[in-house]
N, CA, C and O atoms as a printed pandas DataFrame, in Angstrom:
     atom_number atom_name residue_name chain_id  residue_number  x_coord  y_coord  z_coord
0              1         N          MET        A               1  -27.035   -6.406   -5.420
1              2        CA          MET        A               1  -26.362   -5.348   -6.140
2              3         C          MET        A               1  -25.237   -4.786   -5.267
3              4         O          MET        A               1  -25.446   -4.437   -4.106
4              5         N          SER        A               2  -24.058   -4.709   -5.846
5              6        CA          SER        A               2  -22.913   -4.203   -5.111
6              7         C          SER        A               2  -22.569   -2.796   -5.574
7              8         O          SER        A               2  -22.438   -2.548   -6.773
8              9         N          LEU        A               3  -22.423   -1.874   -4.628
9             10        CA          LEU        A               3  -22.043   -0.515   -4.988
10            11         C          LEU        A               3  -20.577   -0.435   -5.382
11            12         O          LEU        A               3  -20.192    0.410   -6.191
12            13         N          ASN        A               4  -19.765   -1.308   -4.815
13            14        CA          ASN        A               4  -18.341   -1.363   -5.140
14            15         C          ASN        A               4  -18.028   -2.741   -5.708
15            16         O          ASN        A               4  -17.798   -3.685   -4.952
16            17         N          PRO        A               5  -18.018   -2.864   -7.028
17            18        CA          PRO        A               5  -17.762   -4.190   -7.595
18            19         C          PRO        A               5  -16.362   -4.691   -7.237
19            20         O          PRO        A               5  -15.416   -3.910   -7.132
20            21         N          ARG        A               6  -16.253   -5.982   -7.055
21            22        CA          ARG        A               6  -14.981   -6.608   -6.703
22            23         C          ARG        A               6  -13.992   -6.457   -7.854
23            24         O          ARG        A               6  -14.329   -6.709   -9.011
24            25         N          MET        A               7  -12.768   -6.045   -7.526
25            26        CA          MET        A               7  -11.722   -5.909   -8.539
26            27         C          MET        A               7  -10.960   -7.219   -8.618
27            28         O          MET        A               7  -10.405   -7.682   -7.621
28            29         N          ALA        A               8  -10.931   -7.808   -9.785
29            30        CA          ALA        A               8  -10.239   -9.075   -9.973
30            31         C          ALA        A               8   -8.842   -8.874  -10.542
31            32         O          ALA        A               8   -7.971   -9.723  -10.351
32            33         N          GLN        A               9   -8.619   -7.777  -11.230
33            34        CA          GLN        A               9   -7.345   -7.529  -11.896
34            35         C          GLN        A               9   -6.686   -6.286  -11.310
35            36         O          GLN        A               9   -7.225   -5.186  -11.433
36            37         N          TRP        A              10   -5.535   -6.446  -10.680
37            38        CA          TRP        A              10   -4.825   -5.316  -10.067
38            39         C          TRP        A              10   -3.645   -4.849  -10.903
39            40         O          TRP        A              10   -3.105   -3.772  -10.652
40            41         N          SER        A              11   -3.236   -5.627  -11.881
41            42        CA          SER        A              11   -2.097   -5.250  -12.713
42            43         C          SER        A              11   -2.374   -3.928  -13.427
43            44         O          SER        A              11   -3.412   -3.758  -14.065
44            45         N          GLY        A              12   -1.431   -2.998  -13.309
45            46        CA          GLY        A              12   -1.582   -1.694  -13.947
46            47         C          GLY        A              12   -2.397   -0.689  -13.155
47            48         O          GLY        A              12   -2.543    0.454  -13.589
48            49         N          LYS        A              13   -2.932   -1.079  -12.007
49            50        CA          LYS        A              13   -3.702   -0.164  -11.156
50            51         C          LYS        A              13   -2.777    0.495  -10.150
51            52         O          LYS        A              13   -1.722   -0.048   -9.822
52            53         N          ARG        A              14   -3.171    1.666   -9.658
53            54        CA          ARG        A              14   -2.429    2.351   -8.591
54            55         C          ARG        A              14   -3.253    2.331   -7.317
55            56         O          ARG        A              14   -4.462    2.561   -7.334
56            57         N          VAL        A              15   -2.573    2.051   -6.212
57            58        CA          VAL        A              15   -3.235    1.955   -4.917
58            59         C          VAL        A              15   -2.424    2.754   -3.905
59            60         O          VAL        A              15   -1.197    2.657   -3.870
60            61         N          TRP        A              16   -3.107    3.541   -3.085
61            62        CA          TRP        A              16   -2.442    4.278   -2.010
62            63         C          TRP        A              16   -3.010    3.768   -0.699
63            64         O          TRP        A              16   -4.211    3.882   -0.451
64            65         N          LEU        A              17   -2.147    3.203    0.143
65            66        CA          LEU        A              17   -2.566    2.670    1.437
66            67         C          LEU        A              17   -1.963    3.500    2.565
67            68         O          LEU        A              17   -0.758    3.752    2.588
68            69         N          VAL        A              18   -2.796    3.913    3.480
69            70        CA          VAL        A              18   -2.363    4.665    4.648
70            71         C          VAL        A              18   -2.329    3.697    5.831
71            72         O          VAL        A              18   -3.266    2.926    6.039
72            73         N          GLY        A              19   -1.252    3.743    6.593
73            74        CA          GLY        A              19   -1.092    2.830    7.731
74            75         C          GLY        A              19   -0.478    1.521    7.285
75            76         O          GLY        A              19   -0.860    0.456    7.771
76            77         N          ALA        A              20    0.472    1.589    6.365
77            78        CA          ALA        A              20    1.011    0.375    5.749
78            79         C          ALA        A              20    2.350   -0.073    6.314
79            80         O          ALA        A              20    3.014   -0.910    5.701
80            81         N          SER        A              21    2.769    0.451    7.454
81            82        CA          SER        A              21    4.066    0.047    7.990
82            83         C          SER        A              21    4.000   -1.242    8.795
83            84         O          SER        A              21    5.034   -1.835    9.102
84            85         N          SER        A              22    2.788   -1.683    9.141
85            86        CA          SER        A              22    2.659   -2.922    9.906
86            87         C          SER        A              22    1.237   -3.466    9.792
87            88         O          SER        A              22    0.340   -2.808    9.264
88            89         N          GLY        A              23    1.058   -4.669   10.296
89            90        CA          GLY        A              23   -0.271   -5.268   10.410
90            91         C          GLY        A              23   -1.012   -5.469    9.102
91            92         O          GLY        A              23   -0.428   -5.845    8.086
92            93         N          ILE        A              24   -2.315   -5.209    9.149
93            94        CA          ILE        A              24   -3.190   -5.417    7.993
94            95         C          ILE        A              24   -2.777   -4.537    6.817
95            96         O          ILE        A              24   -2.812   -4.982    5.669
96            97         N          GLY        A              25   -2.389   -3.298    7.092
97            98        CA          GLY        A              25   -1.969   -2.398    6.015
98            99         C          GLY        A              25   -0.761   -2.928    5.269
99           100         O          GLY        A              25   -0.717   -2.896    4.039
100          101         N          ARG        A              26    0.216   -3.416    6.012
101          102        CA          ARG        A              26    1.424   -3.970    5.384
102          103         C          ARG        A              26    1.084   -5.215    4.570
103          104         O          ARG        A              26    1.565   -5.366    3.447
104          105         N          ALA        A              27    0.269   -6.099    5.118
105          106        CA          ALA        A              27   -0.119   -7.323    4.416
106          107         C          ALA        A              27   -0.903   -7.004    3.140
107          108         O          ALA        A              27   -0.703   -7.642    2.106
108          109         N          THR        A              28   -1.788   -6.022    3.219
109          110        CA          THR        A              28   -2.566   -5.627    2.046
110          111         C          THR        A              28   -1.664   -5.048    0.968
111          112         O          THR        A              28   -1.806   -5.385   -0.207
112          113         N          ALA        A              29   -0.739   -4.179    1.357
113          114        CA          ALA        A              29    0.188   -3.593    0.390
114          115         C          ALA        A              29    1.022   -4.670   -0.292
115          116         O          ALA        A              29    1.224   -4.635   -1.506
116          117         N          SER        A              30    1.496   -5.610    0.483
117          118        CA          SER        A              30    2.299   -6.699   -0.061
118          119         C          SER        A              30    1.489   -7.548   -1.044
119          120         O          SER        A              30    1.981   -7.902   -2.115
120          121         N          ALA        A              31    0.254   -7.870   -0.678
121          122        CA          ALA        A              31   -0.594   -8.690   -1.547
122          123         C          ALA        A              31   -0.925   -7.972   -2.851
123          124         O          ALA        A              31   -0.879   -8.579   -3.922
124          125         N          LEU        A              32   -1.257   -6.690   -2.770
125          126        CA          LEU        A              32   -1.580   -5.935   -3.987
126          127         C          LEU        A              32   -0.353   -5.774   -4.879
127          128         O          LEU        A              32   -0.457   -5.840   -6.104
128          129         N          HIS        A              33    0.803   -5.563   -4.264
129          130        CA          HIS        A              33    2.045   -5.451   -5.025
130          131         C          HIS        A              33    2.341   -6.762   -5.754
131          132         O          HIS        A              33    2.765   -6.752   -6.910
132          133         N          ALA        A              34    2.116   -7.880   -5.079
133          134        CA          ALA        A              34    2.340   -9.195   -5.685
134          135         C          ALA        A              34    1.404   -9.449   -6.861
135          136         O          ALA        A              34    1.727  -10.227   -7.759
136          137         N          GLN        A              35    0.244   -8.793   -6.857
137          138        CA          GLN        A              35   -0.720   -8.951   -7.943
138          139         C          GLN        A              35   -0.522   -7.933   -9.061
139          140         O          GLN        A              35   -1.323   -7.874   -9.994
140          141         N          GLY        A              36    0.550   -7.125   -8.974
141          142        CA          GLY        A              36    0.887   -6.227  -10.068
142          143         C          GLY        A              36    0.484   -4.783   -9.915
143          144         O          GLY        A              36    0.684   -3.994  -10.838
144          145         N          ALA        A              37   -0.076   -4.410   -8.786
145          146        CA          ALA        A              37   -0.477   -3.019   -8.575
146          147         C          ALA        A              37    0.738   -2.161   -8.240
147          148         O          ALA        A              37    1.686   -2.630   -7.611
148          149         N          ALA        A              38    0.701   -0.903   -8.664
149          150        CA          ALA        A              38    1.691    0.076   -8.235
150          151         C          ALA        A              38    1.202    0.599   -6.891
151          152         O          ALA        A              38    0.146    1.227   -6.822
152          153         N          VAL        A              39    1.950    0.350   -5.829
153          154        CA          VAL        A              39    1.477    0.635   -4.479
154          155         C          VAL        A              39    2.250    1.796   -3.862
155          156         O          VAL        A              39    3.481    1.793   -3.834
156          157         N          ILE        A              40    1.518    2.777   -3.373
157          158        CA          ILE        A              40    2.076    3.879   -2.601
158          159         C          ILE        A              40    1.682    3.614   -1.157
159          160         O          ILE        A              40    0.508    3.398   -0.858
160          161         N          VAL        A              41    2.664    3.632   -0.263
161          162        CA          VAL        A              41    2.391    3.326    1.139
162          163         C          VAL        A              41    2.683    4.540    2.011
163          164         O          VAL        A              41    3.692    5.219    1.822
164          165         N          SER        A              42    1.807    4.808    2.954
165          166        CA          SER        A              42    1.978    5.915    3.895
166          167         C          SER        A              42    1.806    5.413    5.316
167          168         O          SER        A              42    1.072    4.461    5.586
168          169         N          ALA        A              43    2.505    6.082    6.209
169          170        CA          ALA        A              43    2.378    5.809    7.640
170          171         C          ALA        A              43    3.066    6.937    8.387
171          172         O          ALA        A              43    3.809    7.720    7.795
172          173         N          ARG        A              44    2.823    7.018    9.677
173          174        CA          ARG        A              44    3.473    8.052   10.487
174          175         C          ARG        A              44    4.954    7.791   10.666
175          176         O          ARG        A              44    5.738    8.733   10.786
176          177         N          ASN        A              45    5.349    6.538   10.686
177          178        CA          ASN        A              45    6.734    6.165   10.947
178          179         C          ASN        A              45    7.503    6.032    9.626
179          180         O          ASN        A              45    7.468    4.979    8.989
180          181         N          ALA        A              46    8.194    7.098    9.219
181          182        CA          ALA        A              46    8.924    7.113    7.957
182          183         C          ALA        A              46   10.013    6.046    7.917
183          184         O          ALA        A              46   10.239    5.432    6.874
184          185         N          GLY        A              47   10.683    5.823    9.031
185          186        CA          GLY        A              47   11.738    4.812    9.075
186          187         C          GLY        A              47   11.216    3.420    8.780
187          188         O          GLY        A              47   11.866    2.651    8.071
188          189         N          SER        A              48   10.064    3.089    9.307
189          190        CA          SER        A              48    9.471    1.774    9.045
190          191         C          SER        A              48    9.143    1.603    7.576
191          192         O          SER        A              48    9.357    0.533    7.006
192          193         N          LEU        A              49    8.629    2.641    6.969
193          194        CA          LEU        A              49    8.289    2.542    5.550
194          195         C          LEU        A              49    9.531    2.289    4.706
195          196         O          LEU        A              49    9.525    1.424    3.830
196          197         N          ARG        A              50   10.583    3.035    4.966
197          198        CA          ARG        A              50   11.792    2.885    4.160
198          199         C          ARG        A              50   12.453    1.526    4.382
199          200         O          ARG        A              50   13.018    0.955    3.449
200          201         N          ASN        A              51   12.389    1.011    5.585
201          202        CA          ASN        A              51   13.044   -0.260    5.889
202          203         C          ASN        A              51   12.245   -1.489    5.469
203          204         O          ASN        A              51   12.825   -2.549    5.234
204          205         N          LEU        A              52   10.942   -1.363    5.372
205          206        CA          LEU        A              52   10.102   -2.531    5.111
206          207         C          LEU        A              52    9.834   -2.809    3.640
207          208         O          LEU        A              52    9.554   -3.949    3.272
208          209         N          TRP        A              53    9.912   -1.807    2.808
209          210        CA          TRP        A              53    9.425   -1.973    1.445
210          211         C          TRP        A              53   10.524   -2.017    0.408
211          212         O          TRP        A              53   11.530   -1.319    0.534
212          213         N          PRO        A              54   10.337   -2.840   -0.626
213          214        CA          PRO        A              54   11.278   -2.854   -1.744
214          215         C          PRO        A              54   11.183   -1.541   -2.520
215          216         O          PRO        A              54   10.223   -0.786   -2.370
216          217         N          SER        A              55   12.165   -1.289   -3.328
217          218        CA          SER        A              55   12.216   -0.015   -4.053
218          219         C          SER        A              55   11.071    0.153   -5.044
219          220         O          SER        A              55   10.826    1.266   -5.511
220          221         N          THR        A              56   10.368   -0.917   -5.374
221          222        CA          THR        A              56    9.259   -0.801   -6.323
222          223         C          THR        A              56    8.014   -0.192   -5.696
223          224         O          THR        A              56    7.098    0.213   -6.411
224          225         N          LEU        A              57    7.969   -0.124   -4.366
225          226        CA          LEU        A              57    6.870    0.551   -3.687
226          227         C          LEU        A              57    7.323    1.960   -3.345
227          228         O          LEU        A              57    8.505    2.192   -3.091
228          229         N          VAL        A              58    6.396    2.893   -3.338
229          230        CA          VAL        A              58    6.722    4.297   -3.100
230          231         C          VAL        A              58    6.315    4.693   -1.685
231          232         O          VAL        A              58    5.122    4.821   -1.409
232          233         N          PRO        A              59    7.289    4.894   -0.765
233          234        CA          PRO        A              59    6.918    5.302    0.582
234          235         C          PRO        A              59    6.640    6.816    0.663
235          236         O          PRO        A              59    7.408    7.619    0.133
236          237         N          ARG        A              60    5.567    7.187    1.313
237          238        CA          ARG        A              60    5.201    8.590    1.526
238          239         C          ARG        A              60    4.840    8.763    2.989
239          240         O          ARG        A              60    3.680    8.585    3.362
240          241         N          PRO        A              61    5.830    9.114    3.840
241          242        CA          PRO        A              61    5.522    9.309    5.254
242          243         C          PRO        A              61    4.592   10.494    5.457
243          244         O          PRO        A              61    4.647   11.461    4.697
244          245         N          CYS        A              62    3.757   10.433    6.451
245          246        CA          CYS        A              62    2.868   11.547    6.749
246          247         C          CYS        A              62    2.717   11.663    8.257
247          248         O          CYS        A              62    2.819   10.676    8.986
248          249         N          ARG        A              63    2.480   12.850    8.697
249          250        CA          ARG        A              63    2.344   13.114   10.129
250          251         C          ARG        A              63    1.140   14.003   10.348
251          252         O          ARG        A              63    0.993   15.049    9.717
252          253         N          TRP        A              64    0.278   13.567   11.258
253          254        CA          TRP        A              64   -0.885   14.357   11.631
254          255         C          TRP        A              64   -0.569   15.068   12.938
255          256         O          TRP        A              64    0.002   14.473   13.851
256          257         N          THR        A              65   -0.936   16.332   13.027
257          258        CA          THR        A              65   -0.690   17.062   14.270
258          259         C          THR        A              65   -1.988   17.487   14.897
259          260         O          THR        A              65   -1.986   18.117   15.955
């Protein structure tokens, strides 16, 4: 029994990923976007978010103090 069933269809879904300017976060955002999800990406480095993502993704920089 799985508490979190596997999602097979991402089209029309919204996903918010934190830490998406590089590495696993960036790869995950790219893969979900390719599968039709509306992806919101956040990271501490606002410049990286704006430079890395196409206009169809929504960058939301955030800073923890």
